PDB file of N, CA, C and O in Angstrom, chain B, residues numbered from 101:
ATOM      1  N   UNK B 101      -5.235 -85.536 -27.295  1.00  0.00           N
ATOM      2  CA  UNK B 101      -6.067 -84.040 -27.390  1.00  0.00           C
ATOM      3  C   UNK B 101      -5.850 -83.624 -26.113  1.00  0.00           C
ATOM      4  O   UNK B 101      -5.843 -82.405 -25.942  1.00  0.00           O
ATOM      5  N   UNK B 102      -5.634 -84.477 -24.980  1.00  0.00           N
ATOM      6  CA  UNK B 102      -5.572 -83.887 -23.675  1.00  0.00           C
ATOM      7  C   UNK B 102      -4.220 -83.281 -23.430  1.00  0.00           C
ATOM      8  O   UNK B 102      -4.173 -82.279 -22.716  1.00  0.00           O
ATOM      9  N   UNK B 103      -3.150 -83.758 -23.924  1.00  0.00           N
ATOM     10  CA  UNK B 103      -1.845 -83.495 -23.865  1.00  0.00           C
ATOM     11  C   UNK B 103      -1.696 -82.082 -24.583  1.00  0.00           C
ATOM     12  O   UNK B 103      -0.838 -81.286 -24.201  1.00  0.00           O
ATOM     13  N   UNK B 104      -2.610 -81.779 -25.701  1.00  0.00           N
ATOM     14  CA  UNK B 104      -2.737 -80.382 -26.114  1.00  0.00           C
ATOM     15  C   UNK B 104      -3.351 -79.385 -25.338  1.00  0.00           C
ATOM     16  O   UNK B 104      -3.104 -78.179 -25.358  1.00  0.00           O
ATOM     17  N   UNK B 105      -4.321 -80.097 -24.528  1.00  0.00           N
ATOM     18  CA  UNK B 105      -5.158 -78.660 -23.642  1.00  0.00           C
ATOM     19  C   UNK B 105      -4.280 -78.596 -22.509  1.00  0.00           C
ATOM     20  O   UNK B 105      -4.331 -77.527 -21.900  1.00  0.00           O
ATOM     21  N   UNK B 106      -3.358 -79.605 -21.995  1.00  0.00           N
ATOM     22  CA  UNK B 106      -2.414 -79.252 -21.047  1.00  0.00           C
ATOM     23  C   UNK B 106      -1.403 -78.670 -21.308  1.00  0.00           C
ATOM     24  O   UNK B 106      -0.773 -78.197 -20.361  1.00  0.00           O
ATOM     25  N   UNK B 107      -0.921 -78.507 -22.601  1.00  0.00           N
ATOM     26  CA  UNK B 107       0.062 -77.850 -23.045  1.00  0.00           C
ATOM     27  C   UNK B 107      -0.302 -76.497 -23.206  1.00  0.00           C
ATOM     28  O   UNK B 107       0.507 -75.637 -22.856  1.00  0.00           O
ATOM     29  N   UNK B 108      -1.681 -76.088 -23.806  1.00  0.00           N
ATOM     30  CA  UNK B 108      -2.156 -74.776 -23.810  1.00  0.00           C
ATOM     31  C   UNK B 108      -2.225 -74.271 -22.492  1.00  0.00           C
ATOM     32  O   UNK B 108      -1.815 -73.131 -22.274  1.00  0.00           O
ATOM     33  N   UNK B 109      -2.721 -75.017 -21.524  1.00  0.00           N
ATOM     34  CA  UNK B 109      -3.045 -74.524 -20.251  1.00  0.00           C
ATOM     35  C   UNK B 109      -1.736 -74.012 -19.568  1.00  0.00           C
ATOM     36  O   UNK B 109      -1.735 -72.967 -18.917  1.00  0.00           O
ATOM     37  N   UNK B 110      -0.731 -74.708 -19.721  1.00  0.00           N
ATOM     38  CA  UNK B 110       0.747 -74.524 -19.405  1.00  0.00           C
ATOM     39  C   UNK B 110       1.251 -73.361 -19.825  1.00  0.00           C
ATOM     40  O   UNK B 110       1.807 -72.546 -19.090  1.00  0.00           O
ATOM     41  N   UNK B 111       1.035 -73.216 -21.294  1.00  0.00           N
ATOM     42  CA  UNK B 111       1.612 -71.739 -21.758  1.00  0.00           C
ATOM     43  C   UNK B 111       0.795 -70.688 -21.111  1.00  0.00           C
ATOM     44  O   UNK B 111       1.374 -69.751 -20.562  1.00  0.00           O
ATOM     45  N   UNK B 112      -0.563 -70.760 -21.126  1.00  0.00           N
ATOM     46  CA  UNK B 112      -1.270 -69.714 -20.657  1.00  0.00           C
ATOM     47  C   UNK B 112      -0.786 -69.436 -19.155  1.00  0.00           C
ATOM     48  O   UNK B 112      -0.624 -68.297 -18.717  1.00  0.00           O
ATOM     49  N   UNK B 113      -0.619 -70.352 -18.576  1.00  0.00           N
ATOM     50  CA  UNK B 113      -0.182 -70.264 -17.115  1.00  0.00           C
ATOM     51  C   UNK B 113       1.035 -69.509 -17.087  1.00  0.00           C
ATOM     52  O   UNK B 113       1.123 -68.616 -16.243  1.00  0.00           O
ATOM     53  N   UNK B 114       2.053 -69.736 -17.925  1.00  0.00           N
ATOM     54  CA  UNK B 114       3.299 -69.127 -18.106  1.00  0.00           C
ATOM     55  C   UNK B 114       3.261 -67.586 -18.401  1.00  0.00           C
ATOM     56  O   UNK B 114       4.019 -66.754 -17.903  1.00  0.00           O
ATOM     57  N   UNK B 115       2.327 -67.366 -19.227  1.00  0.00           N
ATOM     58  CA  UNK B 115       2.183 -66.073 -20.080  1.00  0.00           C
ATOM     59  C   UNK B 115       1.561 -65.137 -18.897  1.00  0.00           C
ATOM     60  O   UNK B 115       1.944 -63.974 -18.772  1.00  0.00           O
ATOM     61  N   UNK B 116       0.541 -65.733 -18.003  1.00  0.00           N
ATOM     62  CA  UNK B 116      -0.151 -64.953 -17.166  1.00  0.00           C
ATOM     63  C   UNK B 116       0.963 -64.726 -15.983  1.00  0.00           C
ATOM     64  O   UNK B 116       0.780 -63.698 -15.331  1.00  0.00           O
ATOM     65  N   UNK B 117       1.942 -65.426 -15.656  1.00  0.00           N
ATOM     66  CA  UNK B 117       3.132 -65.500 -14.718  1.00  0.00           C
ATOM     67  C   UNK B 117       3.881 -64.343 -15.197  1.00  0.00           C
ATOM     68  O   UNK B 117       4.181 -63.485 -14.367  1.00  0.00           O
ATOM     69  N   UNK B 118       4.241 -64.188 -16.469  1.00  0.00           N
ATOM     70  CA  UNK B 118       5.149 -63.448 -17.034  1.00  0.00           C
ATOM     71  C   UNK B 118       4.688 -62.193 -16.807  1.00  0.00           C
ATOM     72  O   UNK B 118       5.385 -61.313 -16.302  1.00  0.00           O
ATOM     73  N   UNK B 119       3.357 -62.024 -17.207  1.00  0.00           N
ATOM     74  CA  UNK B 119       2.732 -60.605 -17.122  1.00  0.00           C
ATOM     75  C   UNK B 119       2.622 -60.183 -15.749  1.00  0.00           C
ATOM     76  O   UNK B 119       2.619 -58.978 -15.497  1.00  0.00           O
ATOM     77  N   UNK B 120       2.527 -61.069 -14.807  1.00  0.00           N
ATOM     78  CA  UNK B 120       2.430 -60.848 -13.384  1.00  0.00           C
ATOM     79  C   UNK B 120       3.835 -59.910 -13.079  1.00  0.00           C
ATOM     80  O   UNK B 120       3.928 -58.728 -12.748  1.00  0.00           O
ATOM     81  N   UNK B 121       4.866 -60.925 -13.329  1.00  0.00           N
ATOM     82  CA  UNK B 121       6.294 -60.263 -13.144  1.00  0.00           C
ATOM     83  C   UNK B 121       6.658 -59.129 -13.708  1.00  0.00           C
ATOM     84  O   UNK B 121       7.389 -58.295 -13.174  1.00  0.00           O
ATOM     85  N   UNK B 122       6.079 -59.032 -15.003  1.00  0.00           N
ATOM     86  CA  UNK B 122       6.320 -57.805 -15.798  1.00  0.00           C
ATOM     87  C   UNK B 122       5.603 -56.322 -15.225  1.00  0.00           C
ATOM     88  O   UNK B 122       6.067 -55.190 -15.354  1.00  0.00           O
ATOM     89  N   UNK B 123       4.599 -56.642 -14.701  1.00  0.00           N
ATOM     90  CA  UNK B 123       3.706 -55.607 -14.223  1.00  0.00           C
ATOM     91  C   UNK B 123       4.529 -55.220 -12.858  1.00  0.00           C
ATOM     92  O   UNK B 123       4.819 -54.035 -12.694  1.00  0.00           O
ATOM     93  N   UNK B 124       4.864 -56.069 -11.995  1.00  0.00           N
ATOM     94  CA  UNK B 124       5.659 -55.934 -10.859  1.00  0.00           C
ATOM     95  C   UNK B 124       6.840 -55.096 -11.260  1.00  0.00           C
ATOM     96  O   UNK B 124       7.097 -54.006 -10.749  1.00  0.00           O
ATOM     97  N   UNK B 125       7.514 -55.651 -12.172  1.00  0.00           N
ATOM     98  CA  UNK B 125       8.917 -54.757 -12.486  1.00  0.00           C
ATOM     99  C   UNK B 125       8.600 -53.402 -13.132  1.00  0.00           C
ATOM    100  O   UNK B 125       9.433 -52.511 -12.961  1.00  0.00           O
ATOM    101  N   UNK B 126       7.745 -53.192 -13.694  1.00  0.00           N
ATOM    102  CA  UNK B 126       7.196 -51.792 -14.178  1.00  0.00           C
ATOM    103  C   UNK B 126       6.786 -50.983 -13.113  1.00  0.00           C
ATOM    104  O   UNK B 126       7.088 -49.790 -13.071  1.00  0.00           O
ATOM    105  N   UNK B 127       6.016 -51.625 -12.110  1.00  0.00           N
ATOM    106  CA  UNK B 127       5.569 -50.736 -11.051  1.00  0.00           C
ATOM    107  C   UNK B 127       7.042 -50.304 -10.267  1.00  0.00           C
ATOM    108  O   UNK B 127       7.275 -49.147  -9.918  1.00  0.00           O
ATOM    109  N   UNK B 128       7.743 -51.154 -10.113  1.00  0.00           N
ATOM    110  CA  UNK B 128       9.033 -50.900  -9.052  1.00  0.00           C
ATOM    111  C   UNK B 128       9.839 -49.964  -9.731  1.00  0.00           C
ATOM    112  O   UNK B 128      10.403 -49.078  -9.088  1.00  0.00           O
ATOM    113  N   UNK B 129       9.985 -50.072 -11.191  1.00  0.00           N
ATOM    114  CA  UNK B 129      10.867 -49.028 -11.941  1.00  0.00           C
ATOM    115  C   UNK B 129      10.147 -47.654 -11.951  1.00  0.00           C
ATOM    116  O   UNK B 129      10.859 -46.656 -11.842  1.00  0.00           O
ATOM    117  N   UNK B 130       9.001 -47.527 -12.055  1.00  0.00           N
ATOM    118  CA  UNK B 130       7.959 -46.481 -12.006  1.00  0.00           C
ATOM    119  C   UNK B 130       8.561 -45.694 -10.522  1.00  0.00           C
ATOM    120  O   UNK B 130       9.137 -44.607 -10.512  1.00  0.00           O
ATOM    121  N   UNK B 131       8.291 -46.461  -9.434  1.00  0.00           N
ATOM    122  CA  UNK B 131       8.566 -46.002  -8.101  1.00  0.00           C
ATOM    123  C   UNK B 131       9.879 -45.495  -7.870  1.00  0.00           C
ATOM    124  O   UNK B 131      10.101 -44.476  -7.216  1.00  0.00           O
ATOM    125  N   UNK B 132      10.791 -46.241  -8.434  1.00  0.00           N
ATOM    126  CA  UNK B 132      12.322 -45.983  -8.287  1.00  0.00           C
ATOM    127  C   UNK B 132      12.574 -44.477  -8.957  1.00  0.00           C
ATOM    128  O   UNK B 132      13.271 -43.600  -8.446  1.00  0.00           O
ATOM    129  N   UNK B 133      11.927 -44.387 -10.083  1.00  0.00           N
ATOM    130  CA  UNK B 133      12.066 -43.158 -10.777  1.00  0.00           C
ATOM    131  C   UNK B 133      11.442 -42.005 -10.488  1.00  0.00           C
ATOM    132  O   UNK B 133      11.782 -40.974 -11.067  1.00  0.00           O
ATOM    133  N   UNK B 134      10.521 -42.010  -9.627  1.00  0.00           N
ATOM    134  CA  UNK B 134       9.762 -40.811  -9.184  1.00  0.00           C
ATOM    135  C   UNK B 134      10.467 -39.796  -8.777  1.00  0.00           C
ATOM    136  O   UNK B 134      11.381 -40.072  -7.999  1.00  0.00           O
ATOM    137  N   UNK B 135      10.300 -38.561  -9.104  1.00  0.00           N
ATOM    138  CA  UNK B 135      11.022 -37.413  -8.579  1.00  0.00           C
ATOM    139  C   UNK B 135      11.094 -37.400  -7.054  1.00  0.00           C
ATOM    140  O   UNK B 135      12.124 -36.923  -6.580  1.00  0.00           O
ATOM    141  N   UNK B 136      10.132 -37.864  -6.186  1.00  0.00           N
ATOM    142  CA  UNK B 136      10.190 -37.662  -4.706  1.00  0.00           C
ATOM    143  C   UNK B 136      10.896 -38.653  -4.282  1.00  0.00           C
ATOM    144  O   UNK B 136      11.533 -38.422  -3.254  1.00  0.00           O
ATOM    145  N   UNK B 137      11.036 -40.114  -4.926  1.00  0.00           N
ATOM    146  CA  UNK B 137      12.038 -40.998  -4.381  1.00  0.00           C
ATOM    147  C   UNK B 137      13.402 -40.745  -4.472  1.00  0.00           C
ATOM    148  O   UNK B 137      14.220 -41.074  -3.613  1.00  0.00           O
ATOM    149  N   UNK B 138      13.713 -40.023  -5.754  1.00  0.00           N
ATOM    150  CA  UNK B 138      14.984 -39.637  -6.310  1.00  0.00           C
ATOM    151  C   UNK B 138      15.635 -38.746  -5.225  1.00  0.00           C
ATOM    152  O   UNK B 138      16.742 -38.917  -4.714  1.00  0.00           O
ATOM    153  N   UNK B 139      14.596 -37.604  -4.927  1.00  0.00           N
ATOM    154  CA  UNK B 139      14.975 -36.681  -3.858  1.00  0.00           C
ATOM    155  C   UNK B 139      15.263 -37.172  -2.428  1.00  0.00           C
ATOM    156  O   UNK B 139      16.094 -36.640  -1.693  1.00  0.00           O
ATOM    157  N   UNK B 140      14.518 -38.215  -2.102  1.00  0.00           N
ATOM    158  CA  UNK B 140      14.403 -38.744  -0.805  1.00  0.00           C
ATOM    159  C   UNK B 140      15.869 -39.348  -0.865  1.00  0.00           C
ATOM    160  O   UNK B 140      16.739 -38.994  -0.070  1.00  0.00           O
ATOM    161  N   UNK B 141      16.067 -40.224  -1.799  1.00  0.00           N
ATOM    162  CA  UNK B 141      17.447 -41.028  -1.878  1.00  0.00           C
ATOM    163  C   UNK B 141      18.645 -40.028  -1.809  1.00  0.00           C
ATOM    164  O   UNK B 141      19.571 -40.243  -1.027  1.00  0.00           O
ATOM    165  N   UNK B 142      18.630 -39.080  -2.517  1.00  0.00           N
ATOM    166  CA  UNK B 142      19.705 -38.237  -2.416  1.00  0.00           C
ATOM    167  C   UNK B 142      19.853 -37.431  -1.028  1.00  0.00           C
ATOM    168  O   UNK B 142      20.978 -37.283  -0.550  1.00  0.00           O
ATOM    169  N   UNK B 143      18.610 -36.864  -0.323  1.00  0.00           N
ATOM    170  CA  UNK B 143      18.807 -36.425   0.941  1.00  0.00           C
ATOM    171  C   UNK B 143      19.320 -37.510   1.986  1.00  0.00           C
ATOM    172  O   UNK B 143      20.015 -37.167   2.942  1.00  0.00           O
ATOM    173  N   UNK B 144      18.961 -38.797   1.772  1.00  0.00           N
ATOM    174  CA  UNK B 144      19.455 -39.604   2.541  1.00  0.00           C
ATOM    175  C   UNK B 144      21.097 -40.019   2.554  1.00  0.00           C
ATOM    176  O   UNK B 144      21.815 -40.292   3.516  1.00  0.00           O
ATOM    177  N   UNK B 145      21.408 -39.960   1.114  1.00  0.00           N
ATOM    178  CA  UNK B 145      22.743 -40.142   0.914  1.00  0.00           C
ATOM    179  C   UNK B 145      23.615 -38.954   1.402  1.00  0.00           C
ATOM    180  O   UNK B 145      24.773 -39.182   1.751  1.00  0.00           O
ATOM    181  N   UNK B 146      23.132 -37.758   1.439  1.00  0.00           N
ATOM    182  CA  UNK B 146      23.735 -36.469   1.859  1.00  0.00           C
ATOM    183  C   UNK B 146      23.885 -36.612   3.472  1.00  0.00           C
ATOM    184  O   UNK B 146      24.926 -36.426   4.102  1.00  0.00           O
ATOM    185  N   UNK B 147      22.620 -36.983   4.005  1.00  0.00           N
ATOM    186  CA  UNK B 147      22.747 -37.054   5.443  1.00  0.00           C
ATOM    187  C   UNK B 147      23.814 -38.168   5.856  1.00  0.00           C
ATOM    188  O   UNK B 147      24.494 -37.936   6.856  1.00  0.00           O
ATOM    189  N   UNK B 148      23.995 -39.279   5.206  1.00  0.00           N
ATOM    190  CA  UNK B 148      25.061 -40.311   5.452  1.00  0.00           C
ATOM    191  C   UNK B 148      26.256 -39.799   5.550  1.00  0.00           C
ATOM    192  O   UNK B 148      26.951 -39.917   6.560  1.00  0.00           O
ATOM    193  N   UNK B 149      26.585 -39.211   4.552  1.00  0.00           N
ATOM    194  CA  UNK B 149      27.885 -38.441   4.089  1.00  0.00           C
ATOM    195  C   UNK B 149      28.233 -37.438   5.193  1.00  0.00           C
ATOM    196  O   UNK B 149      29.380 -37.351   5.632  1.00  0.00           O
ATOM    197  N   UNK B 150      27.270 -36.722   5.610  1.00  0.00           N
ATOM    198  CA  UNK B 150      27.504 -35.606   6.607  1.00  0.00           C
ATOM    199  C   UNK B 150      28.025 -36.254   7.863  1.00  0.00           C
ATOM    200  O   UNK B 150      29.000 -35.901   8.525  1.00  0.00           O
ATOM    201  N   UNK B 151      27.100 -37.396   8.103  1.00  0.00           N
ATOM    202  CA  UNK B 151      27.282 -37.897   9.436  1.00  0.00           C
ATOM    203  C   UNK B 151      28.771 -38.771   9.345  1.00  0.00           C
ATOM    204  O   UNK B 151      29.514 -38.748  10.327  1.00  0.00           O
ATOM    205  N   UNK B 152      29.092 -39.405   8.328  1.00  0.00           N
ATOM    206  CA  UNK B 152      30.402 -40.067   8.262  1.00  0.00           C
ATOM    207  C   UNK B 152      31.509 -39.035   8.517  1.00  0.00           C
ATOM    208  O   UNK B 152      32.404 -39.288   9.324  1.00  0.00           O
ATOM    209  N   UNK B 153      31.462 -37.803   7.800  1.00  0.00           N
ATOM    210  CA  UNK B 153      32.357 -36.774   7.683  1.00  0.00           C
ATOM    211  C   UNK B 153      32.513 -36.063   9.126  1.00  0.00           C
ATOM    212  O   UNK B 153      33.600 -35.547   9.386  1.00  0.00           O
ATOM    213  N   UNK B 154      31.425 -36.016  10.110  1.00  0.00           N
ATOM    214  CA  UNK B 154      31.503 -35.331  11.148  1.00  0.00           C
ATOM    215  C   UNK B 154      31.502 -36.197  12.659  1.00  0.00           C
ATOM    216  O   UNK B 154      31.578 -35.696  13.781  1.00  0.00           O
ATOM    217  N   UNK B 155      31.395 -37.609  12.313  1.00  0.00           N
ATOM    218  CA  UNK B 155      31.361 -38.569  13.300  1.00  0.00           C
ATOM    219  C   UNK B 155      32.404 -39.643  13.092  1.00  0.00           C
ATOM    220  O   UNK B 155      32.703 -40.005  11.955  1.00  0.00           O
ATOM    221  N   UNK B 156      32.919 -40.118  14.090  1.00  0.00           N
ATOM    222  CA  UNK B 156      33.702 -41.407  13.934  1.00  0.00           C
ATOM    223  C   UNK B 156      32.876 -42.491  14.071  1.00  0.00           C
ATOM    224  O   UNK B 156      31.690 -42.322  14.354  1.00  0.00           O
ATOM    225  N   UNK B 157      33.404 -43.724  13.886  1.00  0.00           N
ATOM    226  CA  UNK B 157      32.497 -45.079  13.824  1.00  0.00           C
ATOM    227  C   UNK B 157      31.607 -45.246  15.031  1.00  0.00           C
ATOM    228  O   UNK B 157      30.472 -45.723  15.001  1.00  0.00           O
ATOM    229  N   UNK B 158      32.266 -44.787  16.134  1.00  0.00           N
ATOM    230  CA  UNK B 158      31.735 -45.050  17.437  1.00  0.00           C
ATOM    231  C   UNK B 158      30.667 -44.091  17.890  1.00  0.00           C
ATOM    232  O   UNK B 158      29.953 -44.257  18.879  1.00  0.00           O
ATOM    233  N   UNK B 159      30.631 -42.979  16.986  1.00  0.00           N
ATOM    234  CA  UNK B 159      29.490 -42.008  17.123  1.00  0.00           C
ATOM    235  C   UNK B 159      29.919 -40.714  17.935  1.00  0.00           C
ATOM    236  O   UNK B 159      29.063 -39.918  18.321  1.00  0.00           O
ATOM    237  N   UNK B 160      31.249 -40.533  18.178  1.00  0.00           N
ATOM    238  CA  UNK B 160      31.749 -39.459  18.659  1.00  0.00           C
ATOM    239  C   UNK B 160      32.029 -38.256  17.654  1.00  0.00           C
ATOM    240  O   UNK B 160      32.418 -38.537  16.520  1.00  0.00           O
ATOM    241  N   UNK B 161      31.868 -37.070  17.985  1.00  0.00           N
ATOM    242  CA  UNK B 161      32.141 -35.970  17.073  1.00  0.00           C
ATOM    243  C   UNK B 161      33.668 -35.960  16.670  1.00  0.00           C
ATOM    244  O   UNK B 161      34.553 -36.293  17.457  1.00  0.00           O
ATOM    245  N   UNK B 162      33.910 -35.526  15.302  1.00  0.00           N
ATOM    246  CA  UNK B 162      35.232 -35.229  14.950  1.00  0.00           C
ATOM    247  C   UNK B 162      35.497 -33.680  14.914  1.00  0.00           C
ATOM    248  O   UNK B 162      35.359 -32.903  13.970  1.00  0.00           O
ATOM    249  N   UNK B 163      35.895 -33.456  16.137  1.00  0.00           N
ATOM    250  CA  UNK B 163      36.099 -32.021  16.324  1.00  0.00           C
ATOM    251  C   UNK B 163      37.077 -31.380  15.477  1.00  0.00           C
ATOM    252  O   UNK B 163      36.873 -30.196  15.209  1.00  0.00           O
ATOM    253  N   UNK B 164      38.127 -31.959  14.997  1.00  0.00           N
ATOM    254  CA  UNK B 164      39.066 -31.375  14.268  1.00  0.00           C
ATOM    255  C   UNK B 164      38.584 -31.140  12.836  1.00  0.00           C
ATOM    256  O   UNK B 164      39.080 -30.335  12.048  1.00  0.00           O
ATOM    257  N   UNK B 165      37.643 -31.878  12.630  1.00  0.00           N
ATOM    258  CA  UNK B 165      36.838 -31.735  11.005  1.00  0.00           C
ATOM    259  C   UNK B 165      35.886 -30.507  11.209  1.00  0.00           C
ATOM    260  O   UNK B 165      35.941 -29.555  10.430  1.00  0.00           O
ATOM    261  N   UNK B 166      34.994 -30.537  12.285  1.00  0.00           N
ATOM    262  CA  UNK B 166      34.108 -29.474  12.387  1.00  0.00           C
ATOM    263  C   UNK B 166      34.896 -28.150  12.684  1.00  0.00           C
ATOM    264  O   UNK B 166      34.491 -27.087  12.213  1.00  0.00           O
ATOM    265  N   UNK B 167      35.877 -28.207  13.364  1.00  0.00           N
ATOM    266  CA  UNK B 167      36.504 -26.952  13.474  1.00  0.00           C
ATOM    267  C   UNK B 167      37.064 -26.314  12.312  1.00  0.00           C
ATOM    268  O   UNK B 167      36.975 -25.122  12.020  1.00  0.00           O
ATOM    269  N   UNK B 168      37.794 -27.451  11.523  1.00  0.00           N
ATOM    270  CA  UNK B 168      38.412 -26.910  10.045  1.00  0.00           C
ATOM    271  C   UNK B 168      37.192 -26.500   9.133  1.00  0.00           C
ATOM    272  O   UNK B 168      37.529 -25.798   8.179  1.00  0.00           O
ATOM    273  N   UNK B 169      35.728 -26.813   9.229  1.00  0.00           N
ATOM    274  CA  UNK B 169      34.734 -26.388   8.268  1.00  0.00           C
ATOM    275  C   UNK B 169      34.405 -25.229   8.956  1.00  0.00           C
ATOM    276  O   UNK B 169      34.144 -24.302   8.190  1.00  0.00           O
ATOM    277  N   UNK B 170      34.326 -24.955  10.152  1.00  0.00           N
ATOM    278  CA  UNK B 170      33.836 -23.551  10.678  1.00  0.00           C
ATOM    279  C   UNK B 170      34.971 -22.385  10.467  1.00  0.00           C
ATOM    280  O   UNK B 170      34.787 -21.201  10.186  1.00  0.00           O
ATOM    281  N   UNK B 171      36.243 -23.113  10.698  1.00  0.00           N
ATOM    282  CA  UNK B 171      37.333 -22.001  10.310  1.00  0.00           C
ATOM    283  C   UNK B 171      37.222 -21.532   8.763  1.00  0.00           C
ATOM    284  O   UNK B 171      37.381 -20.364   8.409  1.00  0.00           O
ATOM    285  N   UNK B 172      36.958 -22.499   7.978  1.00  0.00           N
ATOM    286  CA  UNK B 172      37.023 -22.016   6.699  1.00  0.00           C
ATOM    287  C   UNK B 172      35.830 -21.292   6.433  1.00  0.00           C
ATOM    288  O   UNK B 172      36.028 -20.342   5.674  1.00  0.00           O
ATOM    289  N   UNK B 173      34.622 -21.435   6.820  1.00  0.00           N
ATOM    290  CA  UNK B 173      33.384 -20.558   6.591  1.00  0.00           C
ATOM    291  C   UNK B 173      33.716 -19.358   7.167  1.00  0.00           C
ATOM    292  O   UNK B 173      33.465 -18.336   6.529  1.00  0.00           O
ATOM    293  N   UNK B 174      34.264 -19.274   8.317  1.00  0.00           N
ATOM    294  CA  UNK B 174      34.708 -17.909   8.856  1.00  0.00           C
ATOM    295  C   UNK B 174      35.396 -17.152   8.007  1.00  0.00           C
ATOM    296  O   UNK B 174      35.207 -15.940   7.908  1.00  0.00           O
ATOM    297  N   UNK B 175      36.355 -17.885   7.242  1.00  0.00           N
ATOM    298  CA  UNK B 175      37.483 -17.228   6.633  1.00  0.00           C
ATOM    299  C   UNK B 175      36.884 -16.599   5.241  1.00  0.00           C
ATOM    300  O   UNK B 175      37.187 -15.500   4.775  1.00  0.00           O
ATOM    301  N   UNK B 176      36.015 -17.495   4.718  1.00  0.00           N
ATOM    302  CA  UNK B 176      35.074 -17.220   3.395  1.00  0.00           C
ATOM    303  C   UNK B 176      34.416 -15.770   3.800  1.00  0.00           C
ATOM    304  O   UNK B 176      34.597 -14.733   3.163  1.00  0.00           O
ATOM    305  N   UNK B 177      33.615 -15.902   4.986  1.00  0.00           N
ATOM    306  CA  UNK B 177      32.778 -14.793   5.397  1.00  0.00           C
ATOM    307  C   UNK B 177      33.541 -13.534   5.359  1.00  0.00           C
ATOM    308  O   UNK B 177      33.173 -12.520   4.767  1.00  0.00           O
ATOM    309  N   UNK B 178      34.795 -13.692   6.136  1.00  0.00           N
ATOM    310  CA  UNK B 178      35.685 -12.517   6.151  1.00  0.00           C
ATOM    311  C   UNK B 178      36.182 -11.926   4.888  1.00  0.00           C
ATOM    312  O   UNK B 178      36.096 -10.726   4.627  1.00  0.00           O
ATOM    313  N   UNK B 179      36.738 -12.878   4.069  1.00  0.00           N
ATOM    314  CA  UNK B 179      37.119 -12.194   2.684  1.00  0.00           C
ATOM    315  C   UNK B 179      36.057 -11.594   1.972  1.00  0.00           C
ATOM    316  O   UNK B 179      36.297 -10.640   1.231  1.00  0.00           O
ATOM    317  N   UNK B 180      34.723 -12.111   2.128  1.00  0.00           N
ATOM    318  CA  UNK B 180      33.620 -11.466   1.340  1.00  0.00           C
ATOM    319  C   UNK B 180      33.327 -10.023   1.972  1.00  0.00           C
ATOM    320  O   UNK B 180      32.978  -9.037   1.323  1.00  0.00           O
ATOM    321  N   UNK B 181      33.539 -10.079   3.400  1.00  0.00           N
ATOM    322  CA  UNK B 181      33.193  -8.743   3.907  1.00  0.00           C
ATOM    323  C   UNK B 181      34.147  -7.746   3.569  1.00  0.00           C
ATOM    324  O   UNK B 181      33.800  -6.601   3.280  1.00  0.00           O
ATOM    325  N   UNK B 182      35.554  -8.192   3.593  1.00  0.00           N
ATOM    326  CA  UNK B 182      36.685  -7.407   3.209  1.00  0.00           C
ATOM    327  C   UNK B 182      36.407  -6.975   1.704  1.00  0.00           C
ATOM    328  O   UNK B 182      36.413  -5.772   1.443  1.00  0.00           O
ATOM    329  N   UNK B 183      36.206  -7.743   0.882  1.00  0.00           N
ATOM    330  CA  UNK B 183      36.025  -7.239  -0.611  1.00  0.00           C
ATOM    331  C   UNK B 183      34.658  -6.308  -0.818  1.00  0.00           C
ATOM    332  O   UNK B 183      34.482  -5.576  -1.792  1.00  0.00           O
ATOM    333  N   UNK B 184      33.771  -6.470   0.230  1.00  0.00           N
ATOM    334  CA  UNK B 184      32.824  -5.571  -0.079  1.00  0.00           C
ATOM    335  C   UNK B 184      33.311  -3.919   0.409  1.00  0.00           C
ATOM    336  O   UNK B 184      33.102  -2.854  -0.172  1.00  0.00           O
ATOM    337  N   UNK B 185      33.822  -4.117   1.323  1.00  0.00           N
ATOM    338  CA  UNK B 185      34.338  -2.821   1.897  1.00  0.00           C
ATOM    339  C   UNK B 185      35.271  -2.086   1.064  1.00  0.00           C
ATOM    340  O   UNK B 185      35.336  -0.857   1.045  1.00  0.00           O
ATOM    341  N   UNK B 186      36.032  -2.912   0.338  1.00  0.00           N
ATOM    342  CA  UNK B 186      37.180  -2.336  -0.816  1.00  0.00           C
ATOM    343  C   UNK B 186      36.321  -2.012  -1.922  1.00  0.00           C
ATOM    344  O   UNK B 186      36.791  -1.151  -2.666  1.00  0.00           O
ATOM    345  N   UNK B 187      35.156  -2.478  -2.242  1.00  0.00           N
ATOM    346  CA  UNK B 187      34.728  -2.364  -3.676  1.00  0.00           C
ATOM    347  C   UNK B 187      33.584  -1.272  -3.495  1.00  0.00           C
ATOM    348  O   UNK B 187      32.948  -0.876  -4.473  1.00  0.00           O
TER     349      UNK B 187
END
């Protein structure tokens, strides 16, 4: 009978441990899928991509890329202004 009691106690302990792990997993999934957390991760990813695009691995500015982006922006603004005057 004591083996049965030990067996039952062991099963109950396993069930309790499984419930605890499952609760932690559900809480983690809830936190990961929260809209604020998703937005935070997206902003962080964009910041990282922007930094990688505008800085060298040593941290110096990539002047040629920044100049190209500025030139493209100026060109688009110029085209938009030109179209407004024509139209």
